[in-house]
VOBA-1610 file (N, C-alpha, C; in pm, whole numbers, padded with zeros to 5 digits, always signed):
BEGIN
Met+03313+01356+00235Met+03262+01229+00192Met+03111+01238+00174Arg+03061+01189+00063Arg+02917+01193+00035Arg+02848+01075+00102Lys+02731+01103+00152Lys+02649+00997+00211Lys+02590+00913+00098Val+02598+00783+00115Val+02542+00693+00014Val+02390+00697+00025Glu+02325+00716-00086Glu+02179+00723-00086Glu+02119+00584-00076Thr+02032+00567+00024Thr+01973+00436+00047Thr+01833+00424-00011Asn+01778+00533-00057Asn+01642+00529-00110Asn+01637+00608-00239Arg+01611+00540-00345Arg+01596+00610-00472Arg+01472+00696-00468Arg+01483+00810-00528Arg+01367+00898-00536Arg+01270+00844-00640Leu+01142+00854-00606Leu+01040+00815-00702Leu+01012+00934-00792Ser+00980+00907-00917Ser+00942+01017-01004Ser+00811+01076-00951Met+00786+01200-00984Met+00667+01269-00932Met+00538+01196-00967Pro+00517+01151-01091Pro+00393+01078-01120Pro+00379+00949-01038Val+00489+00876-01021Val+00484+00753-00943Val+00454+00784-00797His+00516+00890-00746His+00491+00931-00607His+00344+00969-00587Val+00289+01044-00680Val+00149+01085-00670Val+00055+00964-00676Ile+00084+00871-00765Ile+00002+00750-00776Ile+00011+00670-00647Leu+00132+00653-00595Leu+00150+00577-00471Leu+00080+00646-00354Leu+00092+00778-00346Leu+00025+00853-00240Leu-00127+00839-00251Thr-00179+00846-00371Thr-00323+00830-00394Thr-00369+00690-00350Leu-00292+00588-00388Leu-00325+00451-00348Leu-00317+00434-00196Phe-00219+00498-00134Phe-00206+00489+00012Phe-00323+00558+00083Ile-00367+00670+00030Ile-00483+00739+00088Ile-00607+00652+00072Leu-00625+00592-00043Leu-00738+00500-00065Leu-00730+00382+00031Tyr-00613+00323+00045Tyr-00592+00213+00140Tyr-00626+00257+00282Ser-00581+00376+00320Ser-00608+00428+00455Ser-00757+00446+00479Leu-00829+00496+00380Leu-00973+00514+00394Leu-01045+00379+00409Ile-01001+00280+00332Ile-01058+00146+00343Ile-01031+00090+00482Met-00910+00108+00532Met-00876+00057+00665Met-00954+00129+00774Ile-00975+00258+00761Ile-01057+00332+00858Ile-01198+00276+00859Lys-01252+00249+00742Lys-01386+00189+00733Lys-01388+00053+00801Leu-01290-00032+00771Leu-01287-00166+00829Leu-01266-00165+00980Leu-01184-00073+01028Leu-01148-00074+01170Leu-01241+00007+01260Phe-01297+00116+01208Phe-01367+00209+01296Phe-01513+00237+01261Ile-01553+00214+01138Ile-01689+00248+01098Ile-01766+00119+01076Arg-01832+00077+01180Arg-01904-00050+01177Arg-02044-00031+01232Asp-02129-00130+01205Asp-02264-00121+01260Asp-02261-00155+01409Ser-02374-00145+01472Ser-02382-00159+01617Ser-02346-00299+01667Ser-02346-00400+01581Ser-02311-00535+01626Ser-02164-00547+01663Tyr-02080-00451+01619Tyr-01938-00452+01654Tyr-01908-00365+01775Arg-02008-00300+01830Arg-01987-00215+01948Arg-02014-00298+02073Trp-01922-00290+02166Trp-01933-00370+02287Trp-01980-00283+02402Pro-02073-00331+02487Pro-02121-00253+02601Pro-02014-00237+02710Val-01917-00326+02712Val-01806-00316+02807Val-01675-00319+02729Tyr-01570-00274+02795Tyr-01439-00276+02731Tyr-01389-00419+02718Asn-01349-00458+02601Asn-01287-00588+02578Asn-01143-00563+02537Tyr-01054-00638+02596Tyr-00914-00623+02560Tyr-00837-00749+02593Asn-00724-00764+02526Asn-00629-00872+02553Asn-00491-00810+02559Leu-00427-00820+02674Leu-00292-00767+02691Leu-00187-00877+02698Val-00229-01002+02684Val-00138-01116+02693Val-00094-01156+02552Pro+00034-01136+02521Pro+00081-01171+02386Pro+00058-01319+02354Phe+00008-01343+02234Phe-00018-01475+02176Phe-00137-01548+02238His-00210-01486+02329His-00328-01550+02389His-00434-01581+02283Thr-00473-01482+02206Thr-00574-01499+02102Thr-00522-01589+01991Ile-00397-01570+01953Ile-00337-01649+01846Ile-00336-01798+01886Lys-00292-01827+02007Lys-00289-01967+02054Lys-00430-02025+02058Ser-00525-01945+02104Ser-00663-01992+02109Ser-00714-02026+01970Leu-00685-01942+01874Leu-00729-01967+01737Leu-00662-02091+01678Ile-00538-02115+01713Ile-00467-02230+01659Ile-00507-02359+01732Tyr-00501-02356+01865Tyr-00528-02478+01942Tyr-00675-02519+01943His-00765-02422+01931His-00908-02451+01935His-00973-02418+01801Arg-00901-02449+01694Arg-00947-02417+01559Arg-01086-02473+01532His-01114-02590+01584His-01243-02655+01561His-01360-02576+01620Ala-01333-02488+01716Ala-01438-02409+01780Ala-01477-02287+01697Tyr-01399-02256+01595Tyr-01425-02139+01511Tyr-01468-02185+01373Asn-01556-02108+01311Asn-01584-02140+01171Asn-01464-02095+01087Thr-01449-02154+00972Thr-01330-02130+00890Thr-01316-01983+00853Asp-01428-01918+00823Asp-01426-01777+00786Asp-01367-01692+00899Ala-01414-01711+01020Ala-01364-01634+01135Ala-01217-01665+01160Trp-01180-01791+01148Trp-01043-01833+01173Trp-00947-01768+01073Val-00982-01776+00945Val-00897-01719+00840Val-00888-01567+00854Lys-01002-01501+00878Lys-01001-01355+00892Lys-00916-01312+01010Asn-00930-01380+01123Asn-00856-01339+01242Asn-00706-01362+01231Leu-00666-01472+01174Leu-00523-01498+01163Leu-00462-01435+01039Phe-00510-01473+00923Phe-00447-01430+00799Phe-00493-01292+00753Gly-00617-01256+00782Gly-00664-01123+00746Gly-00586-01015+00818Asn-00556-01039+00944Asn-00479-00941+01021Asn-00336-00925+00969Ile-00286-01024+00900Ile-00153-01015+00840Ile-00163-00949+00702Val-00246-01004+00615Val-00254-00960+00475Val-00297-00814+00462Leu-00392-00772+00545Leu-00443-00635+00533Leu-00339-00527+00563Phe-00231-00564+00630Phe-00133-00462+00667Phe-00003-00470+00587Ile+00004-00560+00490Ile+00120-00565+00401Ile+00138-00432+00327Pro+00029-00370+00277Pro+00047-00240+00208Pro+00106-00130+00296Leu+00082-00135+00426Leu+00140-00036+00517Leu+00293-00046+00513Gly+00345-00168+00517Gly+00489-00188+00511Gly+00550-00156+00377Val+00470-00162+00272Val+00518-00128+00138Val+00518+00023+00119Cys+00411+00088+00157Cys+00394+00230+00126Cys+00475+00325+00214Leu+00482+00298+00344Leu+00552+00393+00432Leu+00695+00421+00389Pro+00778+00320+00364Pro+00915+00351+00325Pro+00927+00414+00186Leu+00832+00387+00099Leu+00837+00448-00034Leu+00792+00593-00031Leu+00700+00626+00059Leu+00649+00763+00065Leu+00736+00854+00150Ser+00810+00799+00244Ser+00894+00881+00331Ser+01036+00826+00333Arg+01130+00906+00290Arg+01270+00864+00289Arg+01318+00829+00429Arg+01268+00900+00529Arg+01308+00872+00668Arg+01266+00733+00712Leu+01156+00685+00657Leu+01104+00555+00698Leu+01158+00440+00612Phe+01258+00469+00529Phe+01317+00362+00449Phe+01404+00271+00535His+01454+00323+00645His+01533+00242+00738His+01438+00152+00817Ala+01473+00025+00826Ala+01384-00075+00886Ala+01344-00040+01029Ala+01437+00005+01111Ala+01406+00035+01251Ala+01305+00150+01261Arg+01323+00251+01180Arg+01228+00364+01181Arg+01091+00320+01131Ser+01091+00242+01024Ser+00963+00191+00972Ser+00892+00108+01076Leu+00965+00018+01140Leu+00905-00069+01241Leu+00848+00012+01357Ala+00922+00113+01401Ala+00873+00199+01510Ala+00745+00272+01468Ala+00743+00325+01346Ala+00624+00396+01297Ala+00506+00301+01283Ile+00533+00183+01232Ile+00427+00082+01213Ile+00366+00044+01347Ile+00450+00013+01445Ile+00399-00026+01577Ile+00320+00088+01640Leu+00368+00210+01627Leu+00295+00325+01681Leu+00158+00340+01615Ile+00152+00331+01483Ile+00026+00342+01410Ile-00071+00233+01454Leu-00022+00111+01465Leu-00107-00002+01503Leu-00154+00009+01647Phe-00067+00054+01736Phe-00106+00074+01876Phe-00215+00181+01886Leu-00199+00289+01811Leu-00301+00395+01810Leu-00434+00343+01756Ala-00430+00264+01650Ala-00554+00208+01593Ala-00624+00119+01695Glu-00550+00032+01760Glu-00609-00056+01862Glu-00663+00024+01979Ser-00591+00128+02018Ser-00636+00213+02130Ser-00765+00287+02095Ile-00775+00334+01972Ile-00898+00400+01928Ile-01014+00301+01931Gln-00989+00177+01889Gln-01094+00076+01895Gln-01138+00053+02040Leu-01045+00054+02131Leu-01078+00033+02272Leu-01162+00148+02326Val-01120+00269+02300Val-01189+00387+02352Val-01327+00403+02290Thr-01338+00378+02161Thr-01467+00394+02093Thr-01555+00270+02107Arg-01497+00164+02161Arg-01568+00037+02179Arg-01615-00024+02047Val-01543+00008+01942Val-01566-00055+01812Val-01454-00157+01797Gly-01488-00284+01810Gly-01384-00385+01815Gly-01329-00393+01956Ser-01205-00434+01968Ser-01143-00444+02100Ser-00994-00430+02086Phe-00931-00393+02196Phe-00786-00383+02198Phe-00730-00524+02216Asp-00646-00568+02123Asp-00587-00701+02133Asp-00441-00691+02091Val-00352-00718+02184Val-00209-00711+02154Val-00173-00809+02042Asp-00248-00917+02029Asp-00223-01012+01921Asp-00255-00953+01784Asp-00352-00864+01778Asp-00378-00793+01652Asp-00256-00708+01614Ile-00197-00643+01712Ile-00077-00563+01686Ile+00035-00653+01635Ile+00051-00770+01696Ile+00155-00865+01655Ile+00131-00910+01510Leu+00009-00953+01480Leu-00022-01002+01345Leu-00015-00890+01241Asn-00068-00772+01276Asn-00063-00658+01184Asn+00082-00616+01157Thr+00164-00618+01261Thr+00305-00584+01245Thr+00375-00686+01156Leu+00343-00813+01173Leu+00399-00917+01087Leu+00364-00889+00941Gly+00240-00852+00914Gly+00200-00818+00778Gly+00278-00700+00723Ala+00291-00595+00804Ala+00364-00477+00759Ala+00513-00509+00737Val+00570-00594+00821Val+00710-00634+00805Val+00727-00716+00676Ile+00630-00798+00643Ile+00635-00871+00515Ile+00638-00770+00399Gly+00554-00668+00406Gly+00554-00564+00304Gly+00687-00489+00298Leu+00741-00457+00414Leu+00870-00388+00421Leu+00981-00476+00363Ala+00981-00605+00397Ala+01082-00697+00344Ala+01070-00708+00192Phe+00947-00710+00142Phe+00925-00716-00002Phe+00988-00595-00071Ile+00965-00477-00016Ile+01021-00354-00075Ile+01173-00356-00069Lys+01228-00397+00045Lys+01374-00402+00060Lys+01433-00500-00043Leu+01372-00618-00057Leu+01421-00716-00155Leu+01408-00664-00298Phe+01297-00599-00327Phe+01274-00543-00460Phe+01378-00436-00491Met+01406-00348-00395Met+01502-00241-00416Met+01644-00299-00430Phe+01675-00402-00352Phe+01805-00466-00361Phe+01822-00534-00498Ala+01718-00603-00542Ala+01723-00676-00669Ala+01730-00583-00789Ser+01677-00461-00776Ser+01672-00369-00890Ser+01800-00285-00901Arg+01896-00308-00814Arg+02022-00229-00822Arg+02104-00267-00940
//
């Protein structure tokens, strides 16, 4: 019995273009997350290990934040990671399965937050992982729906 193929192969030019775009996206994200001026470096370790603590604070105390900070913290953390959920399953057949993609996404995001903690550029925030994962899952759902619709 033949295994049913769940991921169509991309043509070589499309794969190369997608890989190039993913590398460009990755470089932009490295710049945004890790290469910042000294105003983003903290003299002490800052972290949040309580799920939804930062998110609740941003929602319940919205008036205490300027709109720019509020939008960047909530929606920026979601929107910026949609391409991760789109590109991973298209670039790797193994990551086309939702559970594998989700595991890879969470691992990547945990590593990024941990690097921020160790380098003291930004801070470790479990809520960032939650919001970033939500963004990547939106991207993954988009790809799954697109692939289903194109059958």
